[in-house]
KOLKETI-687676 format. One record per residue (C-alpha): residue number from 1; residue in one letter; x, y negated, z. Coordinates in steps of 0.02 Angstrom, whole numbers, plus 32768, in hexadecimal, padded with zeros to 4 digits. Example, Ala and Ser with C-alpha at 12.3 -4.5 7.8 and 13.67 -1.06 7.14 Angstrom:
residues 2
+------+------+------+------+------+
: resi : resn :   c1 :   c2 :   c3 :
+------+------+------+------+------+
:    1 :    A : 8267 : 80E1 : 8186 :
:    2 :    S : 82AC : 8035 : 8165 :
+------+------+------+------+------+
end
This chain:
residues 72
+------+------+------+------+------+
: resi : resn :   c1 :   c2 :   c3 :
+------+------+------+------+------+
:    1 :    M : 0F0B : B060 : C0D1 :
:    2 :    T : 0E90 : AFD0 : C0BD :
:    3 :    I : 0E91 : AF59 : C029 :
:    4 :    I : 0E33 : AEB4 : C033 :
:    5 :    S : 0E15 : AE3A : BFA4 :
:    6 :    N : 0DCE : AD8F : BFCA :
:    7 :    N : 0DAC : ACEC : BF6E :
:    8 :    A : 0DFD : AC70 : BFE5 :
:    9 :    K : 0DB8 : ABD4 : BF8E :
:   10 :    G : 0E51 : AB73 : BFC8 :
:   11 :    L : 0EC1 : AB89 : C061 :
:   12 :    K : 0F10 : AADC : C071 :
:   13 :    K : 0EB9 : AAB7 : C117 :
:   14 :    R : 0F10 : AB15 : C1A4 :
:   15 :    N : 0E6F : AB30 : C209 :
:   16 :    K : 0E1C : AB85 : C175 :
:   17 :    R : 0EB8 : ABED : C155 :
:   18 :    L : 0EC3 : AC26 : C20B :
:   19 :    R : 0E09 : AC52 : C210 :
:   20 :    L : 0E1E : ACBA : C173 :
:   21 :    I : 0EB7 : AD12 : C1BB :
:   22 :    E : 0E57 : AD39 : C25B :
:   23 :    Y : 0DC5 : AD80 : C1F6 :
:   24 :    L : 0E39 : ADE9 : C18A :
:   25 :    N : 0E97 : AE2D : C220 :
:   26 :    K : 0DF2 : AE6B : C26B :
:   27 :    H : 0DCA : AECB : C1CB :
:   28 :    L : 0E78 : AF09 : C19F :
:   29 :    S : 0ECA : AFA2 : C1E9 :
:   30 :    H : 0F80 : AF96 : C21D :
:   31 :    E : 0FAF : AFCE : C16D :
:   32 :    G : 0F5B : AF70 : C0E2 :
:   33 :    I : 0F68 : AEF2 : C056 :
:   34 :    I : 0F0E : AE4C : C044 :
:   35 :    F : 0EF2 : ADFC : BF9A :
:   36 :    L : 0EBA : AD47 : BF9E :
:   37 :    Q : 0E88 : ACE8 : BF02 :
:   38 :    E : 0E6D : AC2D : BEEC :
:   39 :    T : 0EE9 : AC02 : BF76 :
:   40 :    H : 0F18 : AB5B : BF25 :
:   41 :    S : 0FCB : AB78 : BF5F :
:   42 :    K : 106D : AB22 : BF2C :
:   43 :    E : 1123 : AB4A : BF51 :
:   44 :    G : 1122 : AACF : BFE2 :
:   45 :    D : 109B : AB36 : C03A :
:   46 :    E : 10FC : ABD8 : C040 :
:   47 :    M : 115B : ABC4 : C0E6 :
:   48 :    K : 10C8 : AB87 : C150 :
:   49 :    W : 1053 : AC09 : C105 :
:   50 :    R : 10D3 : AC93 : C121 :
:   51 :    N : 10D9 : AC5F : C1D9 :
:   52 :    D : 101B : AC65 : C1E5 :
:   53 :    F : 100C : AD11 : C193 :
:   54 :    K : 109E : AD58 : C1FB :
:   55 :    G : 10D4 : ADD8 : C17B :
:   56 :    P : 1110 : ADEB : C0C9 :
:   57 :    V : 10B2 : AD78 : C054 :
:   58 :    F : 10C1 : AD6E : BF97 :
:   59 :    Y : 1082 : ACDB : BF30 :
:   60 :    S : 1053 : ACB1 : BE7E :
:   61 :    H : 102C : ABF8 : BE87 :
:   62 :    G : 0FE3 : ABE5 : BDDA :
:   63 :    T : 0FD2 : AB42 : BD7C :
:   64 :    S : 0F5C : AAAE : BD7D :
:   65 :    N : 0EE2 : AB1C : BD1B :
:   66 :    S : 0EEE : ABB1 : BD91 :
:   67 :    C : 0EE0 : ABB3 : BE4D :
:   68 :    G : 0F64 : AC31 : BE84 :
:   69 :    V : 0F61 : ACD5 : BEE3 :
:   70 :    L : 0FB1 : AD1B : BF81 :
:   71 :    T : 0FD7 : ADCD : BFB3 :
:   72 :    A : 0FFB : ADF5 : C06A :
+------+------+------+------+------+
end
């Protein structure tokens, strides 16, 4: 199993999010976990991001003082 942790520095822009997903898929075996910090996510982002990641995704959106994390 491969585990990847990455500082996303914001994933609001879809192009950036898709580039990151492509990069992660190249470095992740078929069984693995991705931890992303500083996603700058909100509840409204969940559905579109889940479609982009194409798998189970778990969020902790944080507050205005914290940037949120994502586990896929």
